[in-house]
C-alpha positions in Angstrom: -0.2 0.2 0.0 1.4 3.1 -0.8 2.0 6.0 1.6 -0.3 8.6 0.9 0.6 12.4 2.6 -2.0 14.5 4.3 -4.3 16.1 2.0 -4.0 20.3 1.6 -7.7 20.6 4.2 -5.4 18.4 6.1 -2.1 20.4 5.4 -4.1 23.6 6.4 -6.0 22.0 9.6 -2.7 21.5 10.9 -0.5 24.7 10.2 -3.9 26.8 11.9 -3.4 24.5 14.6 0.4 25.1 15.4 -0.1 28.7 14.7 -3.0 29.1 17.2 -0.9 26.8 19.7 2.7 29.3 19.0 0.1 31.8 19.5 -1.3 30.8 23.3 2.2 30.1 24.1 3.2 33.6 23.3 0.5 34.9 25.2 1.0 33.0 28.4 4.3 33.6 28.3 3.2 37.4 28.1 1.3 37.5 30.7 3.7 35.5 33.0 6.1 38.1 32.5 8.2 36.0 29.7 9.4 36.8 26.4 8.5 41.2 27.5 11.3 43.1 26.5 12.3 45.2 30.2 14.2 48.3 30.3 17.2 47.5 32.5 18.2 50.9 34.5 21.9 52.2 34.1 24.2 53.9 36.3 27.1 55.3 34.9 30.7 56.3 36.7 30.8 60.1 37.9 33.7 62.0 36.5 35.3 61.9 40.1 35.4 58.3 39.9 36.9 58.5 36.8 39.5 60.3 38.1 40.0 58.7 41.1 40.6 55.3 39.4 42.7 57.0 36.7 45.0 59.1 39.1 45.8 55.8 41.0 46.4 53.8 38.2 48.3 55.9 36.8 50.9 56.4 40.1 50.6 52.4 40.5 52.1 51.7 37.0 54.5 54.6 37.4 55.5 54.6 33.3 53.3 54.8 30.2 52.5 51.8 28.2 53.2 53.3 24.7 52.9 51.1 21.2 55.8 49.9 19.8 55.4 52.1 16.5 54.1 55.4 19.2 51.4 56.5 20.8 49.9 55.3 23.8 48.1 52.2 24.6 45.0 50.9 25.7 46.5 48.1 27.0 50.4 47.0 26.5 53.3 45.0 28.3 53.5 47.4 30.8 50.0 48.3 31.9 48.1 50.8 30.0 46.1 54.3 29.6 43.7 55.7 31.8 40.8 54.8 29.4 42.6 51.3 28.7 42.6 50.6 32.4 38.3 51.4 32.8 38.1 48.5 30.0 37.8 44.9 31.2 39.9 42.3 29.4 36.8 40.3 28.2 36.3 43.8 26.5 39.5 44.9 25.1 40.0 44.1 21.1 43.0 45.1 19.0 41.4 46.9 17.0 40.9 49.8 20.1 44.7 50.7 19.1 45.5 54.0 17.6 41.6 55.2 18.1 41.9 58.2 20.1 38.8 58.3 22.7 38.0 62.2 21.6 36.7 60.6 18.4 33.6 59.2 20.5 31.7 62.4 20.2 32.8 63.1 16.5 30.4 62.5 13.6 31.4 59.4 11.7 31.8 62.0 8.7 34.5 63.1 10.7 36.2 59.9 11.6 38.6 57.9 9.5 37.1 55.0 7.9 39.8 52.5 8.9 38.9 53.5 12.8 35.7 52.2 12.4 35.6 49.5 14.2 37.9 50.2 16.5 35.6 53.4 17.3 32.6 50.8 18.2 34.4 48.1 19.8 35.9 51.1 22.3 32.4 52.8 22.4 30.7 48.9 23.8 33.4 48.3 25.8 33.3 51.8 27.8 29.5 51.5 28.0 30.2 48.4 29.4 32.7 49.5 32.0 29.4 51.9 32.5 31.1 54.5 31.3 28.5 57.3 29.8 29.7 57.5 26.2 27.3 60.0 24.9 28.1 62.9 27.4 30.7 65.1 25.7 32.2 66.6 29.4 32.5 62.7 30.0 34.7 62.1 26.6 36.7 65.5 27.2 37.6 64.3 30.5 38.7 60.9 29.1 40.7 62.6 26.6 42.4 64.8 29.1 43.0 61.5 31.3 44.7 59.7 27.9 46.9 62.8 26.6 48.2 62.7 30.3 49.3 59.9 29.8 50.5 59.5 25.5 51.9 63.3 25.8 53.3 63.8 28.6 56.5 62.7 30.9 55.9 61.0 34.4 57.4 63.8 35.8 54.5 66.4 34.7 51.6 64.0 35.5 51.6 65.2 38.8 50.6 68.9 37.4 49.0 67.9 34.7 46.6 65.8 36.5 45.8 68.6 39.0 44.7 71.2 36.2 42.3 68.3 34.8 40.8 68.4 38.3 40.7 72.1 38.4 39.1 71.9 35.3 36.9 69.0 35.9 35.7 71.1 39.5 37.7 67.9 40.8 38.6 67.0 44.1 42.2 66.3 43.8 42.6 64.5 47.1 43.3 60.6 45.5 46.6 62.7 43.5 47.8 64.4 47.0 47.3 61.1 48.6 49.0 58.9 45.4 51.9 61.1 45.3 
């Protein structure tokens, strides 16, 4: 006896039954609180916390972490810059290297195309580190801290960090205790 498949009417009934079952499970999940989008409240680090953590990092590291071809490194064999210190190891990508943090606030037309991947990774990593990448003041603070590490000698760090504290209205207590 040949095997006969379901008729088109049978197939239609099966399809309708499957759809209604899926609809019921979706409805039940909705009623039970499953499948419903939830908003998670994100609390960002305060500027003072970012500054304090950066000061502590720089004075414990006692040297700049530089890339082989020059420039500061987010991560290096001897540490990293203050911004790189905020980024968790699991969120770090080498594509971030060479991308200044100041580019985060810029329109994409002003960012070189070769930095697209690194910039996206940097934004994501900083957000995961609870840094508000959408606040221009936060980006300016990060950029200043990055410049202290990348541009100035270690003998200048204390003065530069003090001027950053004054510029952003932050307490320099950590700077006094770290030096």
